[in-house]
Backbone bond lengths (Angstrom), bond angles and torsions (degrees), N, CA, C in turn:
res aa  C-N    CA-C-N  psi(-1)  N-CA   C-N-CA  omega(-1)  CA-C   N-CA-C  phi
1 M - - - 1.470 - - 1.531 111.78 -
2 L 1.363 116.96 2.08 1.399 119.32 -174.16 1.547 109.73 -67.98
3 G 1.285 120.81 -37.75 1.467 122.41 179.52 1.477 112.46 -61.39
4 P 1.382 119.64 -51.46 1.454 118.91 179.82 1.552 111.68 -63.62
5 L 1.280 118.71 -33.15 1.491 123.56 178.94 1.522 109.01 -64.29
6 V 1.356 115.90 -46.89 1.491 117.56 -178.91 1.516 109.62 -65.70
7 N 1.353 118.04 -42.56 1.457 121.13 179.59 1.502 112.10 -58.15
8 A 1.348 117.92 -43.59 1.451 122.66 178.08 1.547 108.70 -64.13
9 A 1.306 118.95 -44.92 1.462 121.75 -176.25 1.509 109.01 -62.29
10 V 1.342 118.86 -43.42 1.439 124.56 -179.37 1.524 111.45 -60.79
11 I 1.319 113.96 -41.24 1.588 119.51 -178.83 1.508 104.90 -62.27
12 I 1.355 119.22 -46.53 1.431 117.73 -176.79 1.516 112.76 -67.90
13 G 1.319 117.96 -46.37 1.455 121.83 179.04 1.528 115.82 -59.62
14 C 1.351 114.17 -44.73 1.502 119.44 -178.57 1.581 108.55 -72.58
15 S 1.324 119.87 -31.19 1.440 120.61 177.06 1.532 110.58 -64.13
16 L 1.377 113.99 -43.03 1.441 118.10 177.63 1.557 110.75 -65.49
17 L 1.292 117.54 -34.94 1.477 120.61 178.73 1.550 107.57 -68.92
18 G 1.301 116.97 -39.33 1.463 117.90 176.93 1.444 114.20 -61.91
19 M 1.349 118.45 -39.80 1.424 120.08 178.17 1.514 110.88 -69.10
20 L 1.343 121.33 -31.53 1.402 126.27 173.72 1.573 110.28 -61.35
21 L 1.306 113.28 -50.47 1.478 120.22 -179.98 1.485 110.87 -61.60
22 S 1.378 118.49 -38.13 1.460 120.14 -178.19 1.455 109.15 -64.62
23 G 1.351 122.81 -30.78 1.416 122.16 176.51 1.570 113.49 -73.99
24 I 1.381 113.88 -17.70 1.457 117.07 -179.07 1.516 110.77 -95.61
25 L 1.395 113.81 -44.56 1.467 119.68 -172.27 1.522 111.55 -98.09
26 G 1.282 117.28 -16.45 1.525 120.96 -174.42 1.481 107.80 99.74
27 K 1.311 118.56 -178.83 1.480 124.47 -171.67 1.486 116.38 -64.59
28 N 1.344 116.91 -39.32 1.467 120.64 -168.36 1.511 111.92 -102.62
29 V 1.371 116.73 131.82 1.402 122.05 171.72 1.515 108.53 -89.39
30 P 1.351 119.41 128.55 1.503 120.66 179.54 1.480 112.91 -51.08
31 D 1.381 116.74 135.00 1.472 123.61 -176.34 1.532 111.69 -59.09
32 R 1.353 117.07 -33.63 1.453 120.49 -178.16 1.532 111.75 -63.56
33 F 1.355 115.00 -36.89 1.458 119.05 179.53 1.524 108.70 -68.45
34 R 1.353 116.71 -45.06 1.416 120.52 -175.80 1.557 109.49 -65.81
35 E 1.259 119.04 -38.34 1.510 123.91 -179.69 1.534 109.81 -66.85
36 T 1.312 116.08 -45.23 1.479 118.58 179.93 1.548 114.29 -63.87
37 V 1.312 115.54 -42.95 1.437 123.25 179.41 1.553 109.33 -64.90
38 M 1.313 118.42 -43.69 1.427 121.11 -177.14 1.525 111.80 -66.84
39 K 1.359 116.64 -35.97 1.473 119.90 178.50 1.536 108.31 -69.02
40 A 1.350 116.51 -42.21 1.478 119.66 175.56 1.577 111.17 -54.68
41 L 1.270 114.85 -47.29 1.517 122.77 -179.57 1.552 108.31 -62.63
42 G 1.388 114.49 -40.15 1.462 114.63 178.35 1.464 114.83 -60.96
43 L 1.337 119.34 -40.18 1.464 123.52 172.75 1.467 111.59 -58.54
44 A 1.321 118.90 -40.33 1.482 122.94 179.63 1.473 111.04 -65.63
45 V 1.341 117.45 -42.42 1.470 122.21 178.62 1.535 110.82 -61.34
46 I 1.313 115.50 -45.56 1.466 120.89 179.64 1.545 110.92 -56.49
47 Y 1.369 113.38 -43.80 1.493 119.07 179.12 1.522 109.84 -62.66
48 I 1.296 115.35 -48.55 1.507 119.71 -175.82 1.553 107.69 -61.90
49 G 1.318 117.37 -41.49 1.418 120.66 -176.08 1.535 111.21 -66.53
50 I 1.352 117.01 -46.09 1.430 120.32 179.90 1.513 113.41 -67.29
51 S 1.277 118.23 -39.49 1.477 122.96 -179.71 1.537 108.27 -63.82
52 G 1.372 116.74 -35.79 1.480 119.37 179.30 1.531 108.78 -72.26
53 A 1.334 118.27 -37.70 1.459 120.56 -179.08 1.471 111.53 -67.65
54 L 1.337 120.79 -27.38 1.486 121.00 -179.71 1.544 112.55 -71.42
55 K 1.312 117.06 -6.78 1.461 118.55 174.59 1.543 111.47 -77.75
56 S 1.312 116.40 -6.09 1.496 118.26 177.61 1.496 111.05 -62.56
57 E 1.333 114.27 140.41 1.495 121.37 175.53 1.492 113.29 -108.21
58 H 1.328 115.75 0.26 1.452 119.86 -178.17 1.549 106.91 -137.69
59 D 1.282 118.24 92.09 1.493 121.69 -173.43 1.543 108.22 -63.09
60 L 1.290 117.11 -42.05 1.490 118.65 -178.47 1.563 110.78 -61.43
61 V 1.314 118.26 -40.25 1.426 121.40 179.56 1.569 109.10 -63.34
62 L 1.303 114.52 -40.97 1.460 120.60 -179.50 1.544 110.65 -62.43
63 I 1.316 115.18 -51.27 1.482 119.69 179.24 1.525 111.66 -60.19
64 L 1.344 118.97 -49.16 1.427 120.84 177.95 1.501 113.21 -60.45
65 S 1.312 115.75 -37.17 1.496 119.05 177.56 1.496 112.89 -62.76
66 L 1.275 117.84 -42.56 1.469 124.22 178.33 1.512 110.16 -65.00
67 V 1.297 117.68 -47.33 1.478 118.94 179.60 1.495 112.78 -66.09
68 T 1.310 119.36 -54.84 1.493 122.22 178.08 1.496 112.58 -58.77
69 G 1.370 113.88 -40.59 1.462 115.77 -179.15 1.521 114.34 -65.95
70 A 1.381 113.98 -36.83 1.446 120.76 178.87 1.523 109.27 -66.48
71 V 1.335 116.95 -41.10 1.447 120.39 179.51 1.531 109.04 -62.99
72 A 1.319 117.22 -49.45 1.449 121.94 178.41 1.464 113.76 -58.60
73 G 1.342 117.53 -39.58 1.457 122.28 177.69 1.532 112.47 -65.59
74 E 1.337 115.39 -38.48 1.481 119.44 178.95 1.561 110.24 -69.27
75 L 1.315 116.90 -38.95 1.406 119.51 177.21 1.516 112.22 -61.55
76 M 1.324 116.95 -40.00 1.427 122.59 179.00 1.543 112.81 -82.39
77 N 1.377 115.11 -18.49 1.428 123.14 -178.81 1.535 108.92 51.99
78 I 1.268 117.59 58.38 1.483 121.45 179.82 1.495 111.14 -62.53
79 D 1.346 118.44 -40.58 1.444 122.18 -177.90 1.525 111.13 -57.12
80 R 1.331 118.88 -43.78 1.423 123.51 177.60 1.501 111.74 -62.63
81 G 1.417 113.73 -40.46 1.484 115.67 -177.73 1.543 110.74 -67.59
82 M 1.372 117.33 -36.55 1.440 118.92 179.54 1.532 111.01 -68.91
83 N 1.319 117.16 -38.82 1.448 118.31 177.77 1.502 111.75 -67.13
84 W 1.336 114.71 -37.77 1.465 117.91 176.12 1.518 113.99 -61.78
85 L 1.360 112.81 -40.65 1.519 116.89 177.81 1.482 110.65 -62.68
86 G 1.365 115.96 -42.22 1.521 117.37 -179.48 1.484 109.69 -62.79
87 R 1.345 119.74 -45.77 1.504 121.30 -179.74 1.514 111.66 -64.20
88 W 1.328 116.78 -36.09 1.494 122.59 -178.77 1.541 108.76 -66.81
89 L 1.290 117.25 -41.32 1.453 121.17 -179.08 1.506 111.10 -68.84
90 E 1.320 117.08 -34.32 1.438 121.73 178.24 1.529 111.45 -69.55
91 R 1.421 113.59 -42.34 1.462 114.97 175.44 1.493 116.25 -65.96
92 K 1.355 114.58 -38.08 1.447 118.22 -177.64 1.542 111.94 -67.18
93 T 1.353 113.69 -34.94 1.501 117.19 -179.33 1.480 111.64 -87.43
94 G 1.335 118.43 -7.73 1.446 120.43 176.61 1.505 117.49 80.51
95 F 1.363 115.35 20.12 1.447 118.44 -176.21 1.492 110.32 -125.33
96 A 1.316 117.38 43.11 1.442 122.94 176.71 1.497 111.88 -73.20
97 E 1.314 116.82 -28.87 1.445 120.68 176.69 1.553 113.29 -106.12
98 K 1.323 116.40 138.53 1.391 122.05 -177.28 1.534 114.70 -54.99
99 D 1.304 115.16 -38.72 1.461 121.68 -176.34 1.500 113.66 -88.40
100 S 1.317 118.20 17.83 1.480 117.66 -175.57 1.473 111.92 -82.16
101 G 1.332 117.95 -5.44 1.461 119.13 178.26 1.536 110.82 88.62
102 G 1.360 113.82 176.05 1.441 117.64 176.97 1.524 113.08 71.89
103 D 1.337 116.14 56.01 1.483 121.98 -174.93 1.523 113.24 -54.83
104 F 1.338 117.65 -39.14 1.478 118.78 -177.71 1.486 111.17 -57.22
105 A 1.381 113.88 -55.58 1.459 116.69 -176.95 1.527 112.74 -67.73
106 R 1.330 115.89 -33.99 1.456 118.53 -179.36 1.506 111.03 -66.59
107 G 1.373 117.25 -38.22 1.446 123.63 178.83 1.527 109.15 -68.26
108 F 1.259 117.16 -42.54 1.482 122.84 179.63 1.531 111.09 -61.90
109 V 1.370 114.53 -50.73 1.503 117.37 -176.96 1.483 110.49 -67.37
110 S 1.329 118.18 -46.61 1.505 121.11 -176.48 1.519 109.66 -61.06
111 A 1.322 119.82 -45.98 1.449 120.46 -178.78 1.497 113.01 -67.30
112 T 1.345 116.88 -41.90 1.441 121.07 177.42 1.496 112.61 -58.67
113 I 1.297 120.34 -42.46 1.476 125.98 -177.65 1.537 105.84 -63.32
114 I 1.328 117.22 -48.76 1.457 121.48 -176.94 1.539 110.94 -62.24
115 F 1.351 115.55 -48.75 1.434 121.41 -169.78 1.519 112.96 -72.80
116 C 1.348 115.25 -28.87 1.505 122.10 -174.46 1.508 115.66 -97.10
117 T 1.358 117.11 -24.18 1.485 118.13 -174.25 1.564 111.88 -99.33
118 G 1.294 116.26 1.73 1.471 120.66 177.71 1.497 112.57 -75.28
119 S 1.357 115.67 157.63 1.455 120.58 175.95 1.499 113.35 -67.24
120 M 1.316 117.42 -36.33 1.429 118.67 -179.42 1.518 115.86 -61.64
121 A 1.376 116.68 -29.27 1.473 117.68 177.10 1.501 110.60 -67.22
122 I 1.368 118.69 -38.63 1.436 121.52 -179.51 1.506 112.03 -70.94
123 V 1.328 116.09 -55.00 1.477 122.23 -177.06 1.493 109.91 -64.47
124 G 1.337 119.55 -44.29 1.479 121.15 -177.65 1.501 109.81 -65.75
125 A 1.293 120.87 -43.78 1.401 121.27 180.00 1.539 112.29 -65.62
126 M 1.369 118.41 -34.85 1.473 119.80 174.40 1.445 112.10 -66.99
127 Q 1.362 120.65 -39.83 1.440 122.61 177.50 1.488 109.40 -63.94
128 S 1.271 117.41 -40.61 1.453 122.68 177.97 1.531 113.29 -56.08
129 G 1.347 114.02 -45.98 1.439 120.92 179.96 1.518 116.08 -74.95
130 L 1.339 114.71 -41.90 1.431 120.27 -177.00 1.509 116.08 -80.40
131 M 1.353 115.83 -37.22 1.456 118.81 -169.98 1.542 111.28 -120.59
132 N 1.366 118.03 -2.13 1.457 119.02 -172.57 1.581 110.93 58.09
133 D 1.336 114.21 31.62 1.464 121.93 -178.07 1.566 106.00 -104.65
134 Y 1.285 115.65 112.40 1.475 118.33 -175.61 1.534 114.85 -102.50
135 D 1.363 114.60 3.63 1.523 117.25 -172.50 1.504 109.94 -61.29
136 M 1.307 118.49 -38.32 1.468 119.23 -175.91 1.548 112.65 -67.11
137 L 1.353 114.32 -39.35 1.468 118.00 -178.84 1.562 108.86 -76.14
138 F 1.302 118.04 -28.30 1.468 121.26 177.28 1.561 105.45 -68.53
139 A 1.335 116.86 -44.09 1.519 118.11 177.89 1.484 110.50 -64.00
140 K 1.309 118.16 -39.07 1.478 119.04 178.66 1.527 108.65 -66.73
141 S 1.276 118.99 -34.84 1.465 121.63 177.52 1.527 111.71 -58.91
142 I 1.338 117.31 -38.61 1.472 122.39 177.53 1.544 107.31 -63.99
143 L 1.297 116.73 -44.31 1.491 120.62 -174.73 1.544 107.00 -69.04
144 D 1.313 116.40 -46.10 1.416 121.24 -179.55 1.594 110.16 -61.89
145 G 1.290 116.44 -42.35 1.462 120.12 -179.58 1.537 111.06 -62.63
146 T 1.321 116.82 -39.57 1.453 117.21 179.30 1.499 109.88 -66.28
147 L 1.346 119.07 -41.24 1.419 121.15 179.31 1.484 111.28 -66.78
148 C 1.333 118.21 -33.81 1.489 121.68 178.92 1.517 110.30 -64.14
149 I 1.276 117.82 -37.52 1.458 121.34 -178.12 1.525 109.99 -63.44
150 V 1.380 113.53 -42.24 1.449 119.32 -179.25 1.526 110.75 -70.51
151 F 1.389 115.16 -48.20 1.474 120.45 -175.99 1.592 108.91 -64.47
152 A 1.319 115.98 -40.12 1.507 118.84 -176.32 1.526 108.78 -65.77
153 C 1.305 117.48 -35.57 1.477 122.17 176.72 1.532 109.86 -57.18
154 E 1.359 115.47 -37.63 1.450 118.35 -174.68 1.513 113.20 -95.74
155 M 1.324 116.65 -32.43 1.499 119.53 -171.33 1.519 115.50 -119.43
156 G 1.269 120.50 -8.62 1.428 121.26 172.44 1.543 116.11 91.77
157 I 1.318 114.50 -157.34 1.432 123.55 -170.37 1.522 113.88 -70.73
158 G 1.334 121.13 -16.46 1.401 125.96 179.00 1.538 113.24 -57.74
159 V 1.380 113.60 -31.06 1.473 117.95 178.21 1.547 111.77 -61.54
160 A 1.306 115.96 -36.12 1.478 119.40 -176.32 1.517 110.21 -63.77
161 F 1.327 116.43 -34.64 1.502 119.73 -177.26 1.531 113.67 -70.68
162 A 1.409 116.23 -10.20 1.431 119.54 172.12 1.513 112.23 -65.10
163 A 1.320 115.84 -15.22 1.446 119.34 178.12 1.528 112.09 -59.69
164 V 1.344 118.81 -34.97 1.431 124.32 -177.90 1.550 112.89 -60.99
165 P 1.365 117.05 -60.71 1.459 116.20 179.24 1.535 113.78 -64.87
166 T 1.308 114.85 -28.13 1.484 119.10 -178.30 1.594 106.98 -66.38
167 F 1.370 115.59 -45.12 1.428 118.67 -178.09 1.555 110.15 -67.78
168 L 1.312 118.08 -43.10 1.488 119.74 176.42 1.502 113.76 -60.17
169 Y 1.333 116.60 -42.49 1.437 122.42 -179.29 1.560 111.74 -64.59
170 E 1.332 115.63 -52.38 1.464 120.21 -178.28 1.536 109.54 -69.71
171 G 1.330 115.23 -36.08 1.486 116.35 -177.80 1.532 111.03 -67.74
172 A 1.311 117.66 -36.57 1.451 122.21 177.52 1.522 111.56 -61.93
173 I 1.343 115.04 -44.63 1.489 119.78 179.58 1.523 109.02 -65.51
174 A 1.311 117.77 -42.33 1.436 122.39 -179.88 1.516 112.41 -63.52
175 F 1.358 115.53 -42.80 1.451 121.09 179.35 1.531 111.69 -63.10
176 I 1.292 114.19 -45.23 1.514 119.00 179.54 1.542 110.63 -60.99
177 S 1.327 113.20 -41.27 1.500 121.63 -179.59 1.510 109.01 -63.40
178 M 1.331 114.96 -41.55 1.509 117.89 179.12 1.543 111.50 -61.90
179 Q 1.300 117.06 -38.50 1.445 119.65 179.55 1.550 111.40 -68.29
180 A 1.359 113.40 -33.98 1.502 115.60 -178.18 1.537 111.17 -82.69
181 A 1.318 118.39 -14.28 1.500 119.96 -177.38 1.519 114.41 -56.11
182 G 1.363 113.76 -37.77 1.497 115.51 -176.46 1.540 113.55 -71.72
183 F 1.335 117.23 -9.62 1.491 122.14 -179.84 1.522 112.31 -104.85
184 V 1.327 116.67 -9.31 1.473 121.37 -178.34 1.505 112.01 -105.66
185 P 1.364 118.37 122.77 1.450 118.01 -179.34 1.554 114.44 -60.99
186 D 1.283 114.77 148.81 1.464 120.16 -177.71 1.572 114.73 -53.62
187 A 1.309 114.63 -38.48 1.507 119.99 -178.43 1.539 109.12 -66.34
188 M 1.315 114.60 -34.99 1.478 119.90 -179.54 1.552 108.76 -72.29
189 I 1.302 118.83 -39.72 1.430 123.87 178.57 1.515 108.56 -62.04
190 T 1.350 116.17 -43.49 1.471 121.10 -178.90 1.545 111.64 -58.16
191 E 1.364 114.64 -45.19 1.466 121.55 178.73 1.494 112.38 -67.45
192 M 1.319 117.69 -37.37 1.479 119.07 175.71 1.522 110.57 -65.07
193 G 1.339 117.69 -39.22 1.432 119.22 179.60 1.523 111.77 -64.51
194 A 1.369 114.09 -41.02 1.471 120.89 178.46 1.536 112.53 -63.12
195 A 1.336 116.16 -45.23 1.442 119.29 175.64 1.534 112.67 -62.26
196 G 1.292 116.24 -44.42 1.458 120.38 176.48 1.529 112.80 -60.39
197 S 1.274 117.09 -37.74 1.466 120.82 -179.08 1.540 110.30 -66.39
198 L 1.317 118.48 -38.82 1.434 121.17 179.44 1.585 111.18 -69.39
199 V 1.312 113.38 -33.74 1.459 119.52 175.21 1.533 111.07 -60.79
200 V 1.357 113.38 -44.67 1.452 122.26 -178.14 1.587 106.76 -67.49
201 A 1.302 120.05 -39.01 1.370 121.82 179.64 1.573 113.27 -55.01
202 A 1.394 114.39 -32.54 1.418 119.53 179.72 1.551 109.96 -65.51
203 I 1.301 116.05 -26.97 1.478 118.63 177.78 1.599 110.19 -61.44
204 G 1.373 112.30 -38.96 1.415 116.78 179.30 1.508 115.65 -60.75
205 F 1.346 115.09 -34.46 1.511 118.60 176.25 1.561 110.45 -70.11
206 N 1.341 114.45 -33.81 1.476 116.87 174.09 1.554 110.65 -62.58
207 F 1.311 115.19 -40.80 1.489 117.53 -178.48 1.498 109.46 -64.76
208 L 1.362 117.77 -32.99 1.456 121.03 -176.01 1.512 109.79 -80.18
209 G 1.344 116.58 -14.55 1.472 120.22 -179.73 1.457 113.24 72.47
210 I 1.369 118.09 21.44 1.474 119.92 -179.98 1.535 109.13 -74.15
211 K 1.262 116.77 -50.93 1.487 121.84 179.20 1.522 107.25 -154.35
212 E 1.332 114.51 129.10 1.451 119.86 177.65 1.484 112.92 -72.12
213 I 1.347 115.03 119.36 1.485 119.65 178.49 1.476 111.74 -113.27
214 K 1.340 119.55 133.06 1.398 120.10 178.52 1.528 110.82 -79.89
215 V 1.296 115.28 81.26 1.477 124.34 -168.68 1.531 108.58 -61.04
216 A 1.383 118.27 -37.81 1.458 119.64 -176.79 1.535 109.52 -60.63
217 N 1.312 117.76 -30.94 1.498 117.98 179.93 1.528 115.80 -74.33
218 M 1.312 112.87 -4.40 1.453 120.71 178.15 1.601 113.58 -99.19
219 I 1.291 112.62 -8.51 1.490 118.41 -177.58 1.543 112.78 -54.09
220 P 1.302 121.41 -39.32 1.453 121.70 178.69 1.545 114.39 -57.36
221 A 1.341 116.54 -19.50 1.476 121.02 176.53 1.485 111.80 -60.44
222 V 1.266 116.07 -29.08 1.476 122.00 178.81 1.576 111.67 -58.75
223 F 1.277 116.50 -37.66 1.400 124.22 -173.61 1.532 113.32 -90.50
224 M 1.353 116.55 -20.65 1.460 121.46 -174.55 1.547 114.52 -60.43
225 P 1.351 120.89 -31.06 1.458 116.34 178.22 1.550 113.04 -60.50
226 C 1.328 118.73 -27.04 1.440 119.97 178.15 1.532 109.45 -65.68
227 L 1.321 115.63 -44.04 1.457 119.60 178.88 1.547 113.74 -68.51
228 I 1.300 114.79 -45.24 1.458 120.85 -175.30 1.566 111.22 -69.40
229 M 1.344 117.73 -43.33 1.381 122.19 177.72 1.550 113.02 -71.57
230 G 1.335 113.82 -27.52 1.497 116.96 176.40 1.462 110.27 -70.73
231 I 1.377 119.11 -41.40 1.498 122.64 175.76 1.511 108.45 -63.47
232 Q 1.350 117.73 -41.50 1.458 117.87 178.31 1.548 111.96 -57.59
233 G 1.277 115.03 -41.79 1.454 122.12 179.64 1.518 113.10 -60.13
234 L 1.337 113.66 -39.65 1.500 119.57 -179.61 1.527 108.57 -72.37
235 I 1.266 118.32 -39.40 1.508 121.88 -178.54 1.517 108.54 -69.97
């Protein structure tokens, strides 16, 4: 549970820092600073994703997992579902428009949607539970912290309270993964981690604005090594 705890702590700390900066610099952070920082973080995410993928010991399993996982994700259209969920929450809470007022709730809802519906939350929490590997969630913490500084400048303390649902969400995934770890062979866990790392690397390309990738539709690739290696074992 270390990864979810650190992520929640960073959200709170960086939100408070954002509020402090808003008092010094004013409400708005210049776009050029935001853009430069996000591109730098995008490069870091790509590095973390690729370095994790290099741990794979079965290249064919990794390739097949990505391809079959992407096809399954497109058939389910997970990306559209996540976007629909975000818009639905915004409509239900009445904060779909920035000028609708109620900065506390708007900051809480906006931050929660972003922090909990991303691929890194799912993959990172799974790696935390299955492999005691916290690198992904630590990297996510840096991304979330940067966003918290920007959001808190604009929307206030409500952003900090997004730490609660984020911790509960990631903690639940990590706990379930911990319980499953005893039933999943180490080789399978390694390939799941490698596939998940490559999926996360795709987020970095989105941050750089090179090519928009529907990363959520690739999440099933994380689970495909179980199926593929299971079939291999039977054959």
